[in-house]
C-alpha positions in Angstrom: 11.1 -4.0 4.2 7.6 -2.6 4.9 4.6 -4.0 3.5 2.3 -3.7 0.3 -0.8 -6.4 -5.2 -2.2 -7.2 -9.2 -4.1 -9.8 -11.3 -6.3 -8.6 -14.8 -9.7 -8.2 -13.9 -12.4 -8.0 -16.7 -15.4 -5.8 -16.9 -16.3 -5.4 -13.8 -13.6 -2.8 -12.6 -12.8 0.3 -14.8 -11.1 3.5 -12.9 -11.9 3.4 -9.7 -14.9 1.6 -10.6 -15.3 -1.6 -7.9 -18.6 -3.8 -7.9 -20.5 -5.3 -4.3 -23.1 -2.5 -4.1 -20.6 -0.3 -2.9 -21.4 3.7 -3.5 -18.4 5.3 -6.4 -16.6 8.4 -7.8 -15.6 9.0 -11.5 -12.0 8.5 -9.1 -9.0 10.1 -9.2 -8.2 12.0 -12.7 -5.4 14.2 -13.8 -6.1 17.2 -15.2 -5.0 17.8 -19.2 -2.9 20.9 -18.5 -0.9 18.6 -15.8 -1.4 15.5 -17.8 2.0 13.3 -17.3 3.3 15.7 -14.5 4.2 14.1 -10.9 2.5 17.7 -9.7 -0.4 16.7 -11.6 -1.0 13.5 -10.0 0.3 14.1 -7.1 -3.2 16.4 -7.2 -5.7 14.3 -8.4 -5.0 11.2 -6.0 -3.9 12.8 -2.9 -7.3 13.1 -1.5 -7.2 9.1 -1.9 -4.8 8.5 0.2 -4.5 8.0 4.1 -2.7 7.1 7.0 -3.5 4.4 9.4 -3.0 4.2 13.3 -3.3 0.4 14.4 -3.1 -0.5 17.6 -2.4 -3.3 19.0 -0.6 -5.3 22.3 3.0 -4.7 21.0 2.0 -1.1 20.8 1.1 1.5 17.6 1.9 1.0 13.8 1.4 3.8 11.5 1.1 2.2 7.5 -1.1 4.1 4.3 -4.3 3.0 2.3 -6.5 3.9 -0.6 -9.9 4.8 -0.8 -11.4 2.7 -3.5 -14.9 3.3 -3.0 -17.0 6.8 -1.9 -18.0 5.0 1.4 -14.6 4.9 2.2 -13.6 1.1 2.0 -10.2 1.5 2.0 -7.2 -1.3 0.6 -4.1 -1.6 2.6 -1.2 -4.7 3.0 -3.0 -7.3 5.6 0.7 -6.7 8.2 -0.2 -2.5 8.0 -3.8 -4.2 10.5 -3.1 -7.9 10.9 -3.8 -8.4 15.2 -5.4 -4.3 15.8 -7.6 -3.9 18.4 -8.1 -0.4 17.3 -8.0 1.0 13.6 -7.8 5.2 12.9 -7.8 6.6 9.4 -7.0 10.4 8.8 -7.9 11.9 5.7 -5.2 14.2 3.3 -7.6 17.4 4.7 -7.0 15.9 8.2 -10.2 14.2 9.1 -10.1 10.7 11.4 -12.4 8.0 11.6 -12.1 4.8 13.8 -12.5 2.0 10.7 -13.2 -1.7 11.1 -11.5 -4.6 9.1 -13.7 -5.9 6.4 -11.7 -9.1 5.4 -7.5 -9.9 4.9 -5.6 -12.1 3.1 -2.2 -13.0 4.4 -1.2 -15.4 1.8 -1.5 -11.3 -0.7 -0.6 -9.3 2.7 -3.6 -7.7 1.6 -6.8 -6.0 3.9 -9.5 -4.4 3.5 -11.0 -1.6 5.8 -13.7 0.5 6.4 -14.8 4.0 7.9 -17.5 4.0 10.2 -19.8 6.9 9.0 -18.4 8.4 5.8 -19.5 9.3 2.6 -18.5 11.4 -0.7 -15.1 10.6 -0.3 -12.8 10.8 -3.3 -12.1 6.8 -4.4 -9.2 6.2 -6.8 -8.9 5.5 -9.9 -7.5 1.7 -9.7 -5.6 1.2 -13.6 -4.3 -1.9 -15.6 -1.2 -3.1 -14.0 -0.3 -5.9 -16.8 0.3 -2.7 -18.7 2.6 -1.7 -16.5 6.3 -1.5 -18.3 10.2 -0.8 -17.6 11.2 2.2 -17.2 8.0 3.3 -16.5 7.1 7.3 -14.5 5.8 6.3 -11.5 4.8 8.3 -8.9 4.0 6.8 -5.1 1.5 8.4 -2.0 1.7 7.4 1.5 2.7 8.3 5.0 6.5 7.8 5.4 6.9 7.7 9.2 3.6 9.6 9.7 4.4 12.0 7.5 1.1 12.2 5.4 0.8 13.2 1.2 4.5 12.2 1.4 5.1 11.9 -2.6 7.4 10.2 -4.2 8.4 9.9 -7.8 10.6 6.9 -10.0 9.7 4.2 -12.6 9.1 0.8 -12.4 12.6 -1.1 -12.5 11.1 -4.8 -13.1 8.5 -6.9 -13.1 7.6 -10.0 -11.9 9.4 -10.0 -8.6 9.1 -12.9 -6.0 8.5 -11.4 -2.3 8.9 -13.3 0.2 6.9 -11.6 3.6 5.7 -13.2 7.5 1.9 -13.6 7.8 1.7 -14.2 11.2 -0.7 -11.4 12.5 1.1 -8.2 14.8 4.1 -9.3 13.6 4.4 -6.5 11.3 3.3 -3.9 14.0 5.9 -5.4 16.2 8.5 -4.5 14.1 7.8 -1.4 13.4 7.0 -0.4 16.9 10.5 -1.8 17.7 12.0 0.9 15.3 13.7 -1.5 13.4 14.6 -1.8 9.5 10.2 -2.0 8.5 8.7 -5.2 7.6 10.8 -8.0 7.5 10.6 -9.5 3.7 12.7 -11.8 1.5 13.9 -11.3 -2.0 16.9 -13.1 -4.3 17.4 -15.5 -2.1 18.0 -13.3 2.2 16.3 -11.7 4.2 16.1 -7.9 4.6 15.0 -5.7 8.1 14.8 -8.6 10.2 13.6 -12.6 10.2 10.3 -13.4 8.2 9.6 -16.4 10.6 8.2 -19.5 9.8 5.1 -19.0 8.3 5.9 -16.7 5.1 4.2 -16.3 1.5 6.2 -15.3 -1.6 4.3 -13.2 -4.4 5.1 -10.9 -7.1 6.0 -7.8 -7.1 6.6 -4.2 -9.3 10.0 -3.4 -8.2 10.5 0.7 -7.9 13.3 2.9 -7.6 10.9 6.2 -6.0 11.8 6.7 -2.5 9.8 5.0 0.3 10.5 4.7 3.6 8.1 3.7 7.0 4.8 4.2 6.9 4.5 3.7 3.2 3.3 0.6 3.5 -0.4 0.0 2.1 0.1 3.2 0.5 -0.3 4.6 -4.2 1.8 3.8 -6.6 0.2 5.4 -9.7 1.0 5.7 -13.3 1.3 9.4 -15.1 -1.8 9.4 -15.7 -3.6 9.0 -12.2 -3.6 5.4 -12.7 -3.3 3.0 -9.1 -1.5 0.3 -10.3 -0.1 -1.2 -6.9 0.0 -1.1 -3.8 3.4 -0.9 -2.1 4.4 -3.1 0.3 7.7 -3.5 0.8 11.2 -2.4 0.9 15.1 -2.4 1.9 15.9 0.4 4.7 19.2 -0.3 5.6 20.0 0.2 9.4 22.7 2.8 9.8 25.2 0.6 10.8 25.4 -1.7 8.4 25.0 1.6 5.8 28.4 3.4 8.2 26.9 6.5 9.2 23.6 7.3 11.4 21.4 8.3 8.2 21.5 5.2 6.9 18.4 4.1 7.6 15.5 5.1 4.7 15.3 4.4 1.1 17.8 3.2 -1.6 15.8 2.8 -4.3 14.9 -0.8 -3.9 10.8 -1.0 -3.6 8.2 -3.5 -3.8 4.3 -2.2 -4.9 1.8 -5.8 -4.8 0.3 -5.3 -8.5 -3.2 -3.2 -8.4 -5.0 -6.2 -10.7 -3.7 -9.0 -7.1 -5.7 -5.8 -6.2 -8.9 -6.0 -8.0 -9.0 -9.9 -8.5 -9.5 -10.5 -4.2 -11.5 -7.4 -3.8 -14.6 -10.0 -3.5 -12.5 -12.2 -0.8 -11.8 -9.4 0.8 -14.7 -7.9 0.7 -16.1 -11.4 2.0 -13.9 -11.5 5.4 -10.8 -12.8 3.2 -9.4 -15.8 3.7 -6.5 -17.1 6.1 -7.4 -14.4 9.4 
């Protein structure tokens, strides 16, 4: 399972807008001629999705993130950067930056990082996850297995799924470094991708059948208007032995994303350093 939230938040955040004195841009919008197409969404939103490399005592972990301000604020999963001693970010155009962690919220598996010396970046438009319906078409963009800017598509399979993940710092990185199934999680009374440990948190998630693989954690789940509706946080990746062959690892159409309204409601907290460390 790989790690990725929302709650309705009115007024202060609009499409791509943000508060707290940061610089914002108009955000990702799909050209009218390409509206409603995967190609249109990919072209509009890909520049706002980044690859994150986090180094800790347990090794190197790779995840994804979403640019939310033009001066380099990026939302990702807490488990992508938890316990990291150094964080590097690569943009879709190949530029690389050093980043610092601004705040983390292990209870929601969210983190906010900021690039050093960035400006003029394309920021994502944040949508309204309360408007999402089962069957809605969606696009996922991230860096699975280090393949930056990978685009997949699918639908919303279910709403308000209870997903339980570990909160321990560095555990997500350790799991990814060891080459296991990814970030461990619990769903429906079962454990996937390993042991979640004793320190856990449960959040409501969007379920999608868009293909997610290790490294998609912290990337974007997007509606067909180019708005972010979720942060991809977890997926079921069976081991090759469980699948009965050497090609069994990977997406089986069972992925989860933290609703974007949860992210918007948590931004002020994250900008202030977050909670739980």
